[in-house]
Structures are given as structure tokens and as C-alpha cells.
N, C-alpha and C positions, 0 to 999 in steps of 0.2 A: 414705776412709770405709768402704770395703767390705772392708778387711783382716780384719775380724772373722770373715768366713766361713772363715778359715784356722784359727780356734780349734778346739780339740778338740770342743767341743759342736756347732759348726756343721759340721765335717767329718763327724761321726757322723750328723747329721741329713741331710746331703746324700747320703751313701752309702746310708742307709736309703731315701731317696726314689728314688735310682737303681735300687735293688733292687726296689722296689715297682712301678715302671712296667712293666718287662717281665713281672713276675709277673701283674699285673692284665690286661695285654694277652693273655697266654697263657690265663688263666682265661676271658677273653671269647671267645677262639676255641674253647676247650673247650665252652662252652655253645652256641656257634654250630654246632659240629659235631653236638652232641646235637640241636639243632633240625633240622638237615638230615637226620639219621637218622630223627627222628620223622616228618618230612614224607615221606621216601622210604617208610617203613613204612606210613603211611596210604595212600599211592598203591598200594603192593603189595596191601594188604588189600582196598581198593576194587576193584582190577582182578581179583583172584582171586575175590572174592565175586560179581562180575558175570559172570565167565566162564561159558561153557556147561559144565555138569557133564560129566566124563569118567569112565569106569570106573576105580575105584581101582586095579585091577590094571595099568593102563597107566602109572601114575606111581609105583608102589611095588612092592616085592617082599620076600620074606623076608630079613631082615637089612639091608634098605635103610635108610639114614639120610636122612630127608626133609630136603632143603635148604631154606634160608630162602625161596628163590624160590617154593617150592610150599606154604608155610604158608598155611592158610585157603583153599586151592584147592578149588573145588566138585567133589566126586567122588560116584560112585554105586557101590553094591554090591548084588548079588542073591544071596540064600542063605536059610538057615534058622537061626533063633536057637537057640543051645545054652544054654537057661536053667539047665540042671543045673550048668554051670560059670560061671555069672554071679558076678561079684564086685562089691563096692562100694569106692569110693576115699574114704578118710577125710579129714576136715578140709577140705572144699570148701564154698564159699559160693555162695548163690544170687544172683539179681539185686538183692536187698535186703541183701546181706552177712550173711545168716543162715547159720550153720555147719551143715552136714549132710554128705551123701554124694553122689558121682557114681556112677551105675549103669553098669557096664562089662559088656556082654554080647557073647560071641563070636558072630559070624555065619559059619556054615559055608558056603563057596561050593560050587559044583557040582563043582569039581575036588578038593575035600577040604581046601583051604587055608582059613585063618580070617582074617577081617577083624574087628578089635576095634571095637566101636561104643559110644561114650559116649552113652547114651540120655538123660542129663539128671540133674537134681538132685532128691534126696528129703530130707526132714528126718529127723533122728535121733529115736530114742525116749527114754524116761526113762533107760535104761541106755546110756551112750555106747559100751560094748563089745559090746552086743547087735547082731545083724544087723537093720537097719531094715526096716520094711514097704516092699516094692518092688512096684509094679504089674507084672503079668505082661506079658511081651513078646508081640507077635503070634505066632500059630502059623502053620505052613505057610511056603511060600516067599514072601519079601517082597523088595521093592526099596527100598533106603533111599538118601537123599541127605544129604550133610553136608559139613562143612569138614575137610579133611585137616590133621592135626596131627602134629608130630614126637613121637617117644618122649620121655617125661619122664625126667630124671636128677636126682640130688641136686645135681650141679654146675650144671646149667642152670636148675633150678627153685628151688633153695634149700630144698627139702623134704627132711628127713632120712628116709631109707628105714629105718624102724624094724623091728626083728625082734620075733618073739613076738606078733604081732597075732592077734586072734580069727580063727576060721575064715572064709574067703572075704572077708577085708578086706585091702586093700593101701594103701600110701601113694602110690605112683606108677603112672601108666599107661605100661607099658613092654612092648613086644611080645616081647622076649627073655624076660622074666620070665614072661609069660603063655604063651609057647610051652613053657617048661619045666613050668608048672603043668598045661597042657592035654595035653601030649604030642602036639601037632600042629604043623604048619608054619603060622606066623603072618606075615601081611604086616607090614612095617615101618611104624611110626606107627599112627595110629588115626583113625577117622571120628567127628567130633562131629556128632551127628544134628540135622538141620534139618527133614527131611520123611521120612515122613508124621508130622505132629504128633499126639501122643496125644489121643484123643477127650476124655478128662476132664482134660487138662492136667497129667497126672502120668505119668512124671517131668517136672519142670519143664524146658522146653527152655532150653538155654544161649544167652544173648543174643549177637548179633553182636559181635565185638571193636570197641572204639572206634576209629574212623578219621576222626573229624571234628575233634577238638581237637588242637592242636599244642603245648600245654603252655606253660610260662613261660620256656623256655630262651632264646628270642630276646631277651626283655626283660632277662633276667639278663646276656646277652652285652653288650647296650648299656650296662647299668649298670656292668659291669666296665670297659668302655672309657671311660665318662665318669669313673669313679674315676681311671683312668690319666691322663686329660687333666687332671684336677683337681690331681694331685700337683705338677707343675711350676708350675702357677698358684699353688697354696698356698705353694710354696717361695718364689716371687718376692714374694708378699704378705708373708710372714714376714721376708724380707730387707729389704724396704723399710720395714716397721714398725720393725725393729731399727735400721736406719740413722737413721730419723726420731727414735727415742727417744735414740740416742746423740748426735745433733746437738743435741737439746733439752737433754740433760744437759751437753754441752760448753758450750752457750750460758749455762746457769745457772752453771756453774763460772766462766766468764769474767766474768760479771756480778758474781759474789761477789768476785773478785779486784780488780775495778775500783772497787768501792764505797769502800774506805778512801782510795784516791788521790783520788777525787772529793771526799770529805768534807774 
């Protein structure tokens, strides 16, 4: 009674089920690895945020590519702000997802090198191409503390580095680009300011990166594995239903053949 599974329809259904099972298992592991990556990143962020701040010059240098292990690491820098060469970074959002600008101010160190400092977010004006109102940076020598970030690239951030922007406006925070603009030696990466906080709250400080939520990836992984387990179960259910229907059909046919003889 199970020979029907060798028919074209059932062979196709069986092959499709056999293809779906490993595909769903693989998708489950893909989501599981994403979950592991998110957990590891949360641990890295928390550890680097809690670490004792170190001088920025100890962890980066001109042309240095900040490795992932140093992302969000607490660093300090001492120098004088060069507000004459301050730029704003377009299309950045604040903590409430309002679009505006990030304020990028060069900090000239005692040895003449420059550390880029992202002082925070400011709103744009009525004209999106106009330079926005930016609170003046502190004068004189200052010591700042912040999170170390890697240079932004179009490939890594997904932000297109547009040309022909208004004066003193950029799309990416990139030490190599700023070194060319400033004509100075610039440390790789940049410092995302956390202290001292501006007295009037502007520019708006950038919030700590999220390192509490783990996302839905583990739930998605379990769902894919449950789907994979459900495929053979569903196949067996369909086979048994088909067998039962064929048996009932055969019994009705046999009964219909016996009726004339009985009469």
C-alpha cells in the first residue's frame, strides 16, 4: 500500500522535503552564529566601556587601523581644539532619530599631531546645505575622554562618500581624509566624546552603544530547527493520510463490485 510513494508526484515531494531539511538546519546555525556574534560584541562593548581610560596615543597612531578589539575603548587626549578647521558630518541622527549633524573638531596635541574628536550631535537649520549653528568648543588646553572608534568607510558603514558637498561638510569620519584637509598628521580613528559634557547640553552627547539586548537571532535559530524537524513529521502525516484515503477508496470499489453478486 506504500508503493504510491514511488509515483512522480511523491518522488518530487520527497526530494523537496530532503532538500528543505538541511537548508533549514543551515539557516538555524546561521542565526545562531549571529546570536553568538551579538553576545560577544555586547561583552566587548561592556568591557571596553568599563576599562580604565588610557591615552589615545597608546592605542592608535597615524595611519593605524583600529581593530575591533579596541572599538569603544575608553581613551583620553589632551590638547587644544582647532575650531578653524572644524567640520560637520552630514545625515547623522540623535538619540531620538532626528536627522542632523555630528560635529568633528580637531584636537591638536602637544607634539603637533591631531586627534579627531566627535563632540556630538546638532540639529540642522532650514537650509540642509547650510553650515548648522555649532556651539563653540572650549578654548585653551583641555583633556577629553571618549570612546575610540575606527575610521568610517563607505564599505564598512554603507554611507556613500558624496563629492561636491558644501564647505566644511563631510559624509564620513575618516582620519586620512581629514589629514589631507588639515595638512597635519592625524591619529587613526577618532574619539567619540563622553567627558567633559557640555554645560548647556549642546552638542548633544552621543549615547553609549547598545550592549544589553541580544536581538531575536536565537529565537529565529530555534524556529528554523523546529521547521526542519516538522518537515519529516509532515511527510509521514501526508503519507499515512494518502494510505488511508487509498484504502478507503479500495474498500468502496470492492463493495461496489460485490453489490450485484449479493443482489
